[in-house]
C-alpha positions as CSV (number, residue, x, y, z in Angstrom):
1,M,116.6,181.8,-109.9
2,K,119.8,180.4,-111.4
3,R,121.3,177.8,-109.8
4,E,124.9,178.1,-108.1
5,R,128.5,175.2,-108.8
6,L,130.7,174.1,-106.2
7,G,134.0,175.6,-107.7
8,C,135.1,172.0,-107.4
9,L,132.8,170.3,-109.8
10,T,133.5,172.7,-113.1
11,G,134.6,171.4,-115.6
12,S,138.1,172.7,-115.3
13,G,138.1,172.6,-111.1
14,I,137.9,168.6,-112.2
15,I,140.5,168.6,-114.9
16,A,142.7,170.2,-112.0
17,G,142.3,167.6,-110.0
18,I,142.8,164.9,-112.2
19,L,146.2,166.7,-113.1
20,T,147.5,167.0,-109.5
21,V,146.9,163.7,-108.8
22,L,148.6,162.4,-112.0
23,I,152.0,165.1,-110.9
24,V,151.8,163.7,-107.8
25,T,151.7,160.1,-108.7
26,G,154.3,160.6,-111.6
27,I,156.4,162.3,-108.7
28,G,156.2,159.6,-106.7
29,L,157.1,156.9,-109.2
30,A,159.9,159.0,-110.9
31,K,161.6,159.3,-106.9
32,G,160.7,155.6,-105.8
33,G,157.9,156.4,-103.5
34,G,160.6,158.4,-101.0
35,L,157.5,161.2,-101.9
36,F,155.7,159.4,-99.2
37,S,158.2,158.2,-96.8
38,P,157.7,159.3,-93.2
39,G,161.2,159.3,-92.2
40,A,164.6,157.3,-92.6
41,L,165.8,153.5,-93.1
42,N,167.5,151.7,-90.5
43,A,170.7,152.1,-91.4
44,Q,172.9,149.8,-88.9
45,A,174.4,146.4,-90.4
46,G,173.9,143.3,-89.7
47,Q,173.6,139.8,-91.5
48,V,173.5,140.1,-95.3
49,L,170.3,138.8,-96.5
50,G,169.4,140.0,-100.3
51,G,173.0,141.2,-101.1
52,V,172.4,143.7,-98.0
53,S,173.1,144.6,-94.6
54,A,170.5,147.1,-93.7
55,H,167.2,147.9,-94.6
56,A,168.9,151.0,-96.1
57,E,171.5,150.0,-98.5
58,T,168.5,149.3,-100.4
59,G,168.4,152.9,-101.9
60,G,165.1,154.2,-101.1
61,E,163.1,150.9,-103.4
62,C,159.7,151.3,-101.3
63,R,158.2,148.2,-104.3
64,L,160.9,146.2,-102.1
65,C,158.9,145.7,-98.8
66,H,155.7,147.4,-100.0
67,A,153.2,145.7,-101.9
68,A,150.8,147.8,-104.4
69,F,147.8,148.2,-103.3
70,W,146.0,146.5,-105.5
71,S,148.3,143.5,-104.9
72,V,146.8,140.3,-102.5
73,E,150.6,140.7,-101.1
74,R,151.4,141.9,-98.1
75,M,154.4,143.3,-96.6
76,S,155.0,140.7,-94.4
77,D,154.8,139.0,-97.2
78,R,157.8,140.9,-98.9
79,C,159.7,140.5,-95.4
80,V,160.7,137.1,-95.8
81,D,161.9,137.5,-99.3
82,C,164.8,138.2,-97.5
83,H,164.1,137.2,-93.8
84,T,163.8,133.3,-95.4
85,D,164.3,131.4,-91.9
86,I,161.3,133.4,-90.0
87,P,158.9,130.7,-91.7
88,F,161.1,128.4,-90.3
89,Q,160.8,129.8,-87.4
90,R,157.3,130.4,-87.3
91,F,156.7,126.8,-86.6
92,D,159.5,126.0,-83.9
93,P,157.3,126.5,-80.5
94,Q,160.3,127.2,-79.3
95,S,161.4,129.5,-81.4
96,L,161.1,133.5,-80.3
97,H,158.8,133.6,-83.3
98,G,157.2,130.7,-82.8
99,I,155.5,131.0,-79.9
100,L,154.4,134.5,-80.9
101,F,153.3,133.0,-84.0
102,E,150.9,130.9,-81.6
103,V,149.8,133.5,-79.3
104,N,149.2,135.8,-82.3
105,P,148.3,133.8,-85.6
106,G,147.5,137.0,-88.0
107,L,150.8,139.0,-85.9
108,A,152.7,141.3,-88.9
109,C,156.1,141.7,-88.8
110,R,155.9,145.8,-88.8
111,A,154.0,145.4,-85.3
112,C,157.6,144.4,-83.9
113,H,160.1,145.5,-86.4
114,P,158.6,149.1,-86.9
115,E,160.9,151.7,-90.1
116,H,161.4,154.8,-91.0
117,R,162.9,155.9,-87.5
118,G,165.9,157.4,-88.9
119,A,168.3,155.8,-89.5
120,F,169.9,154.7,-85.9
121,A,166.4,153.9,-84.8
122,A,166.2,150.1,-83.2
123,L,164.4,148.0,-86.1
124,T,162.3,145.7,-82.6
125,D,160.4,146.8,-80.4
126,M,157.9,144.7,-79.1
127,S,156.2,147.2,-76.5
128,L,153.3,147.2,-78.8
129,V,152.4,143.0,-78.5
130,D,151.4,140.6,-76.1
131,F,153.8,138.0,-76.0
132,P,153.6,135.6,-73.6
133,H,156.9,135.7,-71.6
134,E,156.0,132.8,-69.2
135,R,157.2,130.7,-72.6
136,V,160.3,130.7,-72.2
137,G,160.9,130.3,-68.3
138,F,160.2,133.3,-66.9
139,S,157.0,134.8,-66.3
140,L,157.1,139.2,-66.0
141,A,154.5,138.9,-63.1
142,G,156.3,139.9,-60.3
143,H,158.1,142.8,-62.7
144,P,154.8,144.9,-63.3
145,R,157.1,148.2,-62.7
146,L,160.4,149.4,-61.3
147,T,160.9,151.0,-58.5
148,D,160.1,153.9,-59.5
149,G,156.4,153.2,-60.2
150,A,156.9,153.2,-63.9
151,P,155.9,149.9,-66.3
152,F,158.6,147.4,-66.7
153,G,160.0,147.8,-70.4
154,C,161.7,144.9,-72.7
155,N,164.7,147.2,-72.4
156,D,164.9,147.4,-69.0
157,C,166.4,144.5,-69.1
158,H,167.0,143.1,-72.4
159,L,169.9,145.9,-73.2
160,Q,171.3,144.5,-76.4
161,N,168.7,142.0,-78.3
162,Y,165.5,140.8,-77.1
163,T,167.2,137.1,-77.6
164,Q,169.6,137.3,-75.3
165,F,170.0,138.7,-71.8
166,D,172.6,139.0,-69.1
167,Q,171.9,138.1,-65.6
168,A,174.4,140.8,-64.5
169,V,170.7,143.1,-64.9
170,C,168.9,141.6,-62.2
171,L,171.8,141.9,-59.7
172,D,172.3,145.7,-60.7
173,C,168.3,146.4,-61.1
174,H,168.2,144.8,-57.3
175,D,171.6,145.9,-56.4
176,R,170.2,149.8,-56.9
177,D,166.8,148.6,-54.9
178,D,168.6,146.9,-51.7
179,A,172.1,146.1,-52.0
180,L,172.5,145.1,-48.6
181,F,170.3,142.5,-49.4
182,T,171.5,141.4,-53.3
183,T,175.0,141.2,-51.9
184,A,174.1,138.7,-49.0
185,H,171.8,136.7,-51.3
186,S,174.6,136.3,-54.3
187,L,177.3,135.2,-51.7
188,E,174.7,132.8,-50.0
189,F,172.8,130.9,-53.5
190,G,174.8,132.9,-56.1
191,N,174.6,135.0,-59.4
192,D,172.7,132.5,-61.7
193,C,168.9,134.2,-60.6
194,L,167.3,132.3,-63.2
195,A,168.3,128.8,-61.2
196,C,165.3,129.6,-58.7
197,H,163.5,132.6,-59.7
198,D,161.0,132.4,-62.5
199,G,159.5,135.4,-62.4
200,V,156.5,134.0,-60.6
201,D,158.6,135.1,-57.3
202,R,157.5,131.6,-55.6
203,Y,160.4,132.0,-53.5
204,G,160.3,135.8,-53.2
205,D,159.3,137.7,-50.4
206,D,155.7,136.0,-50.0
207,F,157.2,132.8,-50.2
208,D,155.0,130.6,-48.1
209,H,157.0,127.4,-46.2
210,N,154.4,125.8,-44.7
211,R,152.7,125.0,-48.1
212,F,155.3,122.5,-48.2
213,P,156.4,119.0,-46.1
214,F,158.2,121.2,-43.7
215,P,155.6,123.8,-42.6
216,L,158.6,126.7,-40.5
217,T,157.3,126.5,-37.2
218,G,159.1,127.9,-33.9
219,R,162.6,129.2,-33.8
220,H,162.6,128.1,-37.6
221,V,160.9,130.7,-38.9
222,G,163.4,133.2,-38.4
223,A,166.0,130.8,-39.4
224,P,167.6,132.3,-42.2
225,C,167.4,130.2,-45.5
226,S,170.8,129.2,-46.1
227,G,171.0,127.9,-42.3
228,C,169.0,124.7,-43.6
229,H,169.7,125.3,-47.6
230,L,173.7,125.4,-47.8
231,D,175.1,126.1,-50.5
232,A,172.3,125.6,-52.8
233,R,172.5,127.3,-56.4
234,S,169.6,125.3,-58.2
235,I,165.8,124.5,-57.3
236,P,167.1,120.4,-56.8
237,D,169.8,122.1,-54.4
238,L,166.4,123.9,-52.4
239,Q,164.4,120.4,-52.7
240,S,167.3,118.5,-51.7
241,A,167.5,119.8,-48.2
242,P,167.2,117.3,-45.2
243,Q,164.1,117.4,-42.9
244,D,165.5,115.8,-40.2
245,C,166.6,117.4,-37.0
246,F,169.3,115.7,-36.8
247,S,171.2,116.5,-39.9
248,C,171.1,120.1,-38.7
249,H,171.6,120.6,-35.4
250,G,173.5,116.6,-34.9
251,D,176.3,119.3,-34.4
252,Q,174.9,120.7,-31.1
253,D,173.4,117.7,-29.8
254,P,175.1,118.0,-25.8
255,H,173.6,113.5,-25.4
256,Q,176.3,113.0,-28.0
257,G,174.3,110.2,-29.6
258,R,172.9,108.6,-26.6
259,Y,169.7,109.2,-27.1
260,G,169.5,108.5,-31.1
261,N,169.0,110.5,-33.7
262,D,165.0,111.8,-32.9
263,C,165.5,115.3,-31.8
264,G,162.0,115.6,-32.1
265,A,160.8,112.5,-29.4
266,C,161.9,115.2,-26.6
267,H,162.4,118.7,-28.3
268,T,160.3,121.3,-30.1
269,T,160.9,123.9,-32.9
270,L,159.9,126.6,-29.7
271,G,163.6,125.5,-28.7
272,W,165.3,123.4,-26.6
273,S,164.3,123.9,-23.8
274,P,162.0,122.9,-22.4
275,A,162.0,119.0,-23.3
276,S,159.5,116.4,-22.5
277,F,159.8,112.5,-23.4
278,D,157.2,110.3,-24.3
279,H,157.4,107.6,-22.6
280,N,155.4,104.8,-24.5
281,L,157.4,105.9,-27.9
282,S,160.2,103.8,-26.4
283,V,160.0,99.6,-24.7
284,F,159.1,100.2,-21.4
285,K,155.9,102.7,-21.2
286,L,155.6,104.5,-18.7
287,E,152.5,102.4,-16.5
288,G,150.9,102.9,-13.5
289,L,153.0,104.4,-10.2
290,H,155.6,104.7,-13.0
291,A,154.4,107.7,-14.7
292,Q,154.6,109.4,-12.0
293,V,158.5,108.7,-11.5
294,D,161.8,111.1,-12.0
295,C,163.7,110.4,-14.8
296,E,166.6,110.9,-12.3
297,G,165.0,107.6,-10.7
298,C,165.8,105.2,-13.5
299,H,168.5,107.1,-15.4
300,V,170.9,108.1,-13.0
301,N,173.3,110.3,-13.6
302,R,171.3,111.3,-17.6
303,V,171.9,108.1,-18.8
304,F,169.8,106.8,-21.1
305,V,170.7,103.9,-23.4
306,G,171.3,100.9,-21.6
307,T,168.7,101.7,-19.1
308,P,168.1,97.6,-17.7
309,T,164.0,97.5,-18.3
310,D,163.6,94.4,-15.0
311,C,161.8,95.1,-12.5
312,Y,164.8,93.8,-10.2
313,S,167.4,96.3,-11.3
314,C,165.7,98.7,-9.5
315,H,164.0,97.6,-6.8
316,A,166.1,95.0,-5.2
317,A,166.0,96.9,-2.4
318,D,162.3,97.3,-2.0
319,D,161.8,93.3,-2.2
320,E,160.6,92.6,1.2
321,H,160.5,88.8,-0.3
322,D,164.9,89.0,0.2
323,G,164.8,87.7,-2.9
324,R,162.8,84.0,-2.1
325,Y,160.2,84.4,-4.8
326,G,163.2,85.7,-7.1
327,T,163.3,88.7,-8.8
328,N,160.8,88.4,-11.6
329,C,157.9,90.5,-9.3
330,A,155.9,91.1,-12.4
331,A,154.6,87.8,-11.1
332,C,152.7,88.9,-8.6
333,H,153.5,93.2,-8.5
334,T,152.2,94.8,-11.4
335,P,153.5,99.3,-11.8
336,A,149.6,100.4,-9.8
337,G,151.6,99.1,-7.1
338,W,152.8,96.4,-5.3
339,L,149.7,95.8,-3.7
340,P,147.3,94.1,-4.4
341,A,149.4,91.6,-5.4
342,T,148.2,88.6,-7.8
343,V,150.1,85.4,-9.0
344,D,149.2,83.7,-12.8
345,H,149.9,80.0,-11.4
346,N,149.5,79.0,-15.0
347,L,153.2,80.9,-16.0
348,F,154.7,78.3,-13.6
349,A,155.7,74.5,-14.0
350,F,153.0,74.1,-11.7
351,K,149.5,75.4,-12.7
352,L,146.7,75.5,-10.3
353,E,143.5,73.7,-11.9
354,G,140.4,72.1,-10.1
355,R,140.4,72.9,-6.3
356,H,144.4,74.1,-5.9
357,V,142.5,77.4,-7.6
358,N,140.9,78.6,-4.1
359,V,144.0,76.9,-1.7
360,A,145.5,79.8,0.0
361,C,149.0,80.5,-1.3
362,E,150.6,79.4,2.2
363,S,148.9,76.4,2.4
364,C,151.8,74.8,-0.2
365,H,154.0,78.0,-0.1
366,I,155.4,77.6,3.7
367,N,157.2,80.3,5.7
368,N,156.6,82.4,2.1
369,V,159.0,80.0,0.9
370,F,157.8,80.5,-2.8
371,Q,161.2,78.9,-4.7
372,G,161.8,75.1,-4.6
373,T,158.2,74.3,-3.4
374,P,157.8,70.6,-4.1
375,T,155.2,69.9,-6.6
376,T,154.2,65.9,-6.0
377,C,151.3,65.1,-4.3
378,Y,152.3,63.7,-1.3
379,A,154.0,65.7,-0.4
380,C,151.5,67.9,0.4
381,H,148.8,65.6,1.1
382,A,151.0,62.8,3.2
383,G,147.8,63.7,6.3
384,D,145.6,62.8,3.4
385,D,146.1,60.0,3.0
386,E,143.5,57.3,3.7
387,H,145.2,54.4,2.9
388,A,148.2,55.0,5.1
389,G,150.9,54.4,1.7
390,S,149.5,51.1,1.0
391,F,148.9,52.6,-2.3
392,G,152.3,54.5,-2.7
393,T,152.7,57.6,-2.9
394,G,151.6,59.0,-6.5
395,C,147.7,59.5,-5.6
396,G,147.6,61.0,-9.1
397,A,146.8,57.5,-9.9
398,C,143.3,57.2,-8.5
399,H,142.7,60.6,-7.9
400,T,142.5,64.0,-9.8
401,V,142.8,67.5,-8.5
402,N,139.4,68.2,-8.7
403,G,138.6,66.2,-5.6
404,W,139.3,63.4,-3.5
405,L,136.6,61.8,-4.5
406,P,135.4,59.7,-7.1
407,A,138.5,58.1,-7.8
408,S,139.4,55.7,-10.3
409,F,142.0,53.4,-11.2
410,D,143.9,52.9,-14.6
411,H,144.9,49.5,-13.7
412,S,146.2,49.3,-17.3
413,R,149.4,49.9,-15.9
414,F,148.9,46.3,-15.1
415,P,147.2,45.4,-17.9
416,L,144.0,43.1,-16.3
417,T,142.8,40.8,-19.6
418,N,140.3,38.2,-20.7
419,G,138.4,37.1,-17.8
420,H,140.3,39.2,-15.0
421,A,138.9,42.7,-16.5
422,G,135.8,42.5,-15.0
423,L,136.6,40.8,-11.8
424,P,136.1,44.1,-8.7
425,C,138.7,45.4,-7.1
426,T,138.0,43.7,-3.8
427,R,138.4,40.1,-6.1
428,C,141.9,40.4,-5.5
429,H,142.7,43.0,-3.6
430,T,140.8,41.1,-0.4
431,V,142.5,43.2,2.2
432,P,140.7,46.5,2.4
433,G,142.8,49.4,1.4
434,I,146.1,47.6,0.6
435,Y,147.0,47.6,-3.2
436,T,150.4,47.3,-4.0
437,G,152.4,44.4,-2.5
438,L,150.1,42.1,-4.2
439,S,151.7,38.7,-5.7
440,S,150.5,38.4,-9.4
441,A,151.3,34.9,-8.8
442,C,147.6,32.4,-9.9
443,A,147.6,30.2,-6.9
444,N,147.2,33.5,-4.3
445,C,143.4,33.5,-5.7
446,H,142.7,30.5,-7.2
447,A,143.1,27.7,-4.8
448,D,144.5,24.2,-6.3
449,P,141.2,22.2,-7.4
450,A,140.6,18.8,-6.0
451,F,141.2,16.3,-8.8
452,H,144.3,17.8,-9.6
453,A,145.4,17.5,-5.7
454,G,148.5,19.3,-6.2
455,L,150.0,17.5,-8.5
456,F,150.7,20.0,-11.2
457,S,152.3,22.9,-8.7
458,S,150.8,26.5,-8.3
459,N,152.0,27.8,-12.1
460,C,148.6,27.6,-13.5
461,A,149.4,29.4,-15.9
462,Q,151.3,25.8,-17.3
463,C,148.1,24.6,-19.0
464,H,145.2,27.6,-18.2
465,N,145.9,31.0,-19.2
466,T,143.0,34.3,-18.6
467,R,140.0,33.0,-22.0
468,N,139.2,29.9,-20.2
469,W,139.9,27.7,-17.3
470,S,138.7,24.2,-18.6
471,A,140.7,24.8,-21.8
472,S,142.8,21.9,-21.3
473,Y,146.5,22.0,-22.3
474,N,147.2,21.6,-26.2
475,G,150.9,23.3,-26.5
476,P,154.0,21.0,-27.6
477,H,154.2,18.3,-25.3
478,P,157.7,17.6,-24.2
479,N,159.0,14.8,-26.0
480,T,160.5,13.2,-22.8
481,C,159.1,9.5,-23.5
482,D,161.6,9.1,-26.4
483,G,158.5,8.6,-29.2
484,Q,156.5,6.5,-26.9
485,C,153.7,9.0,-25.9
486,I,152.6,9.2,-29.8
487,G,149.5,7.7,-30.0
488,H,148.9,9.2,-26.9
489,E,146.4,11.8,-28.3
490,G,143.1,11.8,-25.7
491,A,144.7,11.2,-22.5
492,G,144.2,12.9,-19.4
493,C,147.1,14.5,-17.9
494,R,146.8,12.5,-15.1
495,D,146.8,9.0,-17.0
496,C,150.8,9.1,-17.6
497,H,151.5,12.2,-14.7
498,T,149.9,10.4,-11.1
499,A,152.8,12.5,-9.0
500,N,153.3,15.4,-10.8
501,L,153.9,17.2,-14.2
502,N,157.7,16.3,-14.3
503,T,157.4,12.6,-13.9
504,A,155.1,9.9,-16.3
505,T,154.1,6.7,-15.4
506,C,153.2,4.4,-18.4
507,T,152.2,1.2,-16.3
508,R,149.0,2.8,-15.2
509,C,147.6,2.0,-18.0
510,H,149.8,-0.8,-19.6
511,D,151.0,-4.4,-17.6
512,S,154.4,-4.1,-16.9
513,N,154.3,-6.8,-17.4
514,N,153.1,-6.6,-21.3
515,P,154.8,-3.5,-22.2
516,G,154.0,-3.1,-25.7
517,D,150.0,-3.6,-25.0
518,D,148.3,-0.2,-26.0
């Protein structure tokens, strides 16, 4: 059986194919690649680069942009031969190309800049690339679709080019969507949309004010934004709005500042009325029966500032004591009621100690007279004085508030020295109950001994002291004998002073006929 050949693999077929390739290639080379061009190049004049202002001015030289298929170069390498600033922009993270290449490192120029679409076709089309729009300060998260449901395109906002944006586009678009709101919003916050909006719509319709330090409650919920954010034109303006009540409502204050600036102390965001006041926030806290008193009971004619806080200013008419106990009601009474009443006597000059603690008030405050009550012991205890006044009126010198007995006397007020210190009281105070008026003369207790025979007067202290009665006088001897007493050491007082101390005689020892004999 004879095998048949495929027509294209015959010798003539192979030769015909080779000739066809050579002919087409030759024509393509002759026409500069025009044979393979999908369309005309862009002819819109721009910046002059490489001697031309538009791609169409290159004369259709494909090799100027298209590298041979066997070359290691890429088309993007040919682009930067003319667009020499692109490599620098690529490494600038703030530039458009820097952002693009950061997200898409291997991005080719033709991905955004298509050609051969006609002389007047746009040279930039970014609809096919993933551009991180939020990197330029405005996210597209809040702008996925137009109002008709169609997806947003770059050209919907960037009418001229991608590096510029006219905010009038925002106003035009939103005016078509809601003219009334857009006009009012522009009047309140201005036309600089990007000063507040970043595309995320955090300040849009779904803005939640409760996520911020000043939550909107009560009647604040329906208040217009500009009511608090007056003349705000930027985010800092919005954030600087005061958060205290008085900054917004000061001109509405019917109290004219009499109650201060803290509106929240009485009012809530539900409305000015009803109003309540936590009196515990003030200096004067309401306790006991005071908590049940109407405000007008103390704040006459609704005057709140300057209201007195002392008891008597309000309760003078209720004073059953007619002022006898003073005006400090709190010394005895409490806000729980007038009765029972107690007084802390330690608050006064006369403190109750010892047995005084259990004494009835009327025992000292006769006829309920409290002011001017004497504080001396004798004023109350004169009738209890068993000494009949012989010890004076200073009961406290011997007795204490713990009881009349035991009693002691501090004789340091009248010092007892040496031999006197250990004596019992009765040795000097011989008459029972008589302690005052006692003479301090020695002779009152110490009778003149027989050997003195009354010669030396009653002034014992001339020779004696409280340490020792038997000690002789050894003080300086008055020189009243013109020097004749020298050499008489050892002589007793009575040897010379035979009659008294004021006179001395020599004749007792010396013969009058022999005055020089010693």
